[in-house]
N, C-alpha and C positions, 0 to 999 in steps of 0.2 A: 195776820202777818203778811205783809206784802212781799212776794217773792218774784224776782225777775228771772227770766230764763235767758241764758246767753245764746245768741243766735250764731249759727255757723259751727263748723267742726273746730276742735282744738288743733292748734298748730303743734305738731310733735316731730321729734327727731330720732327717737329710739323707742324700741318696743319693750313694754313691761306688762305682764299680766297681773292684775290685782284682783283679789277675791272680793265678792260682795259679802253681805252679812245677813243674819237672821236672828229672832228673839225668843227667850224662855229661861227658866231656871230650875225647877225641880222636875220630876217626872210628871208629864201632863202639862198642858198649856197654862192652867190657871193655878197650879199648886207649886210648892217648893219653898225652900228657905230664901228669905230675901237677902240675907247677908252673904257676902262672897266668901267661899272657903279660902283657907290659907294655901297659897301655892307652894309646892316644893321648890327647892333650889337646884340650880345646875342642870345637868343633863337629865336628871330624873323627871324634869317637867315635860320632856318631849318623849319619854319612853312609853310604849304602849302598855295598857292595862292587860292583865291576864285574859286570855280568850274566854268568852262565855260568862264573864262576871263583870258587873258594873264596878268601876273604881270607887273607892271611898275617900273622903277627905273631911277633915274637921272643919266646922264652921268658924269663921272669925268671930271672936268675942265682940258683942255689941258694945258700943261706947256707953259708959255709965250715964252720960248726959250729953245732949247736944251743946256744942259751944255756942254762946250767944252770938247771933249774927251781927256783923258790923253794921253801922248805919249805912243804909242803902245809898250808894253814890248816885248822882244825877246821871241821866242818859248822856252819852257822848253827843256833843253838839259842835259842828253839824254831824249827822249820823255817818257812820263809816260803812261802806259797802264791802262785804266779804264775799269773794267768789269761791264757791264750794263745789267740788266735784265728788259725787257719791253714786253708788250703785243702788237702784231701787230694791230694797230688801227690808225684811222685818227687823233686822239688827240695827237699822237706821231709825228705829222707833223713837229713841230719845230726841233725835233731831227733828223728826216730824212733829212731835208733841211741842217742842220749843217753838217751832214755826207757827203752828196753829193756835197756840195759847198766847202768842205775843211776847214770849220771854226775850227773844232777840230784840224786838222793838223797845222793850223796857230798858235795855242796856244801850240803846242807840246804835244797834247793828242792823243793817239791811243785808239780807242774804241774796246773793245772785246765784241761782241754782244752775249748775252745769251738769246735766244728766250724763251718765257714762255707763259702760258695762265692763265686764271683767277683762275684755281684751283691749280696753282703751289704753293709749300710750300716754300716761298721765305725768310721770315724773319729769320729763323735759318741760312740760307746760308749767309745772310747779317751779322749776328752776328759772324759767323764762319770765316768771311773774304774771303769766296769763291766769293762773288760779292762785288762791291764797292757802287753800287746804284741800286735802283729799282724804277719802277713807278707802280702805282696802285690806286685803289679806296679807299675811306675812309671805314674802316671796324673795327668792335669791336676788332678783333684780333690784330690790330696795337696797340691800347691802352693797351690791356692786355699784349702784349709782352713787351711793354715799362715798365709797372708796374712790370713785372717779371724780369726786368734787361737787356733786349735786348737793346743795345745802338744804337739808330738811330736818325736821324734828318730829319724833314720835311722841305725841303729847296726851292723848286721851284714849281710854278704853271704849270699844264699841261692842265687841262680843268676845267673851272669854268662855272656854269650854269647861265650866265647873262640873265636877262629877255629879251624875244624876240628871244632868240636862240632856235631853234627847233631840235637840234641834240639829238639823243637818247631819252629814255623815254619809256612809256608803249605802246607797239605794240599790236595790236589785229588782230585776223583772219579776213581777208577781207570779208568773207561770213557773219560773224556775224554783221558787220557794214552795209553791203549792204542790208541785209534782214531786218534791223531794230531791230534785237534781242538786240543789244547793242547801246543805244543812249546816256545814261548818266551813271554816276558812280553807281547809285543804281542798274543798270541792270547787274552789275558784280556778283550779288548774285548767288551762285551755280556753278560758272565757275571755270575752272582749270587754275591757273596763275603761272608763273615761275619767279624766281629771281635767282641770281647766288649763293647766300648762305644766310643762316640765319645770322643776325648780320652784314650785309653788307649794303652799302648805296642803293643798289637796293631794299632792304626791306623797307627802309624809303620812297622811291618813291611810292611803292605799297601801303604802309600803308596810306600815305596821300591821294592818289586817292580814296581808299576805304572810307576814312573818309568823303570825299565830298558827298558821297552817303549815309552816316549814317551807313556804314558797317565796320566790323572788319575782321580780318583773320578767325574768327570763321564762317563767312558767305560764305567763298570760300574755295576751295581746293588749297593748295600751293605746289609747287615742286621746287627743286633746280637743276640747270644744267648750264654748261658754255654757253656763248653767241652763239657760232656756233651751239650747239645742240638745242637751242631755235628755230632756223630757221627750222631745220629738223622737230622738233615737231609741229611747227605751220603749216608747209606744209602738215604733215600727220594727222592733227587734233588731235594730242595727247595732246596739250595744247590749250587753247583759247586765251591766251595773255601772254606777258612776257616783263620784263624791259630789254631793250637792249641798245647797243651803236653803233656808226658808225665804220666800214662800214656794220656791220651785219644787222642793221635796214634797211639801204638802199637796201641791197641785197634782203630782204624779200619783200619790196615794188616793186623793179624792177622785181622780179620773179612772182609777182601777187598773193601771198598768204597772205600777211599781209599789214596793213595800220598803219600810225602814228596816235596815238589817243591822248595821253597826253605827251607833251614834258617834258623832265627832268627839264628844267628850270622853267616850270610852276608848277610842282609838288613840287620841292624843290628849290625855288629861291636862287641864289647865292651859291649853293652847290659847295664845292670843290670836283668835281667828280673824278678827278685824280690828283695826285701830284707826284713829284720826291722826293725820300728819299735817303739820304746818310747814309752809316755806320758811326758811330762815329769815327772810326779809319781813314777813308778817309777824313772826314771833318776836323779832328784835326791834325793828323800826316802828312797828305798830303794836308794841307790847300791851298797851292798855286795851286796845280793841281785841287783841288775842285773848286776854284774860276775860274780858266781858263776854266774848263768844263762849268761852269755856264755862263760865258761870251759867249762862242761859242753857247751854247744852246739858250740863249736869242736872239742872232743874228738870229738864225733860227726861233724863235717865231715871231720876227718882220717881217721877210720875209713872213712867213705863214700868218700873219694878213694882210700884204699888198696885198697878192694874194687873200685872202678871201674877203676883203672889198673894194679893189681898182682894182682888176684884174691884178695886176702887176706880170709879169712872170707866169701867172696862168697855162698855158699849160705845161711849164717846170716843175713846182712844182707838178702838177697832175701826171706827169711821175714818179716823186719820189714816190708818193703814190702807183701808180700801181706796182712799183718795190717791195715795202716793205710791202704792205698789201694784204689781200685776194681779194680785189675788183680790178678787171682788166678791167672792162667795162668802157671805157673812157667817154661815154655819161652820165653815172650816176653821175659823179662828177659835172655836170652842174646844176643839180637840188637837189642833196643831201645837206642837211644842214651840214656845217662844224662847229665843236665845237668851242666855244669861249674860250679865255684865256686872261690872263694879259700879254700884250707884254713887260712889264718890269719884268715879272717873279715872282712877289711877291705873297706870300701865305697869304690868309686871315685867321688870327687866330680866329676871331669871329665865322666864319662858321664851322671851325674844332671843336671849343669848343661846338657849338650847336649840332654837330653830336655826340660828346662824351656824351653830356647830354642825347640825345635820346637813345643811347645804354645803358647808365646807368639806365635810367627810365624804360627800357624794359628788364632789367636783364642780359644784355650781358656783361656789364662792372661792376664788383663788386667794383672796386676801381678806382676813377678818378686819372689821372696823371696831374702833373703840366705842362701845355702846354708851358709855358714860357721857359722851359728847353728842349723842343722838337722842336718847330717851330723856325727856324733859317733863317732869311732873309738876313744875311750878304753876302750870295753868290749872291743873286739878287741885293743887294745894290752895290756890287763890279761891276757887269755887267753894271748897270746904270751909275756908276761913270766913267767907261771906255768908254761907248758908248753914254752917254747922255740920257735923258728921251726920250721915244718913242714919235714921232711926228705923230699924226693921219693924 
């Protein structure tokens, strides 16, 4: 797959912090059910699980048979260039696989890769037509931007916190755990804890864990910083803990200065930790290209899940991750939790609505938006129509 990199910084006009993503689905990097559990509805989707226990959730029933794939359409001609801004992370695994295995090329899509990090100011670039799609975490800035008229569509799943998945979450300094200083959430009182930004889903994770111990943000010191900087700060004892993603969480464990303490899926069960967003122009005026991108992407998601849960082509796919993410140590991938996702690519509207409710209740979102006009599963539906439902 030929991938061009956009030269120069993105032109931006407003600030929004977007989260990156990371991959896996059961406990342990190579195990776990391949099918996605059924998400609860409403505010229950954002509520924390009981402290000290892993949340449970029923697995979605597997389809009785895959729908016959429609006749494969010819590649778009001439090929369509899609400018995609994403954060280097394991949760982007489906995209990396689609790039490396030529799935985008088969659809007549050329991906122009626009590297970014969690502090990139991406939404104005999406609105200005500088990029066609971006991936990132659920943040209040997304809802506020939509309310202010920035046209975008939330279209594909990238990382969902299915119960039992241990990827990402609250990492703590190893010495604090080993010494017994931190044993339970109430022990976080007085500590210095990091999130990527206020009004970001990393703040929801931290808020829920504090709540298990009867604490609030008034009982701790909070700081904001990108995921890579959290590792440096943990190693230097400049912070005591932070909400992180893969592969950064795994790097801290591997280097010996941090430990996994509360997985993301335990703190916020079924959270839409990262999603793919299209510009309205791309989704509407280039609808066929947007559908073809989704189809290739979902093929990658399925290969990712097969590697994660069944071990299929695992070594090959780990090689893609080594190429595209900061984690180069091959051995870490064997014990690192891989983030979970929906292998049919569908976005869960209820969990995104629950996140918007949390941001509204905490003063980050002054006006709620009509999510029925924002969440658009037509692209995932097209992929499933073409490929058939995923078979665990």
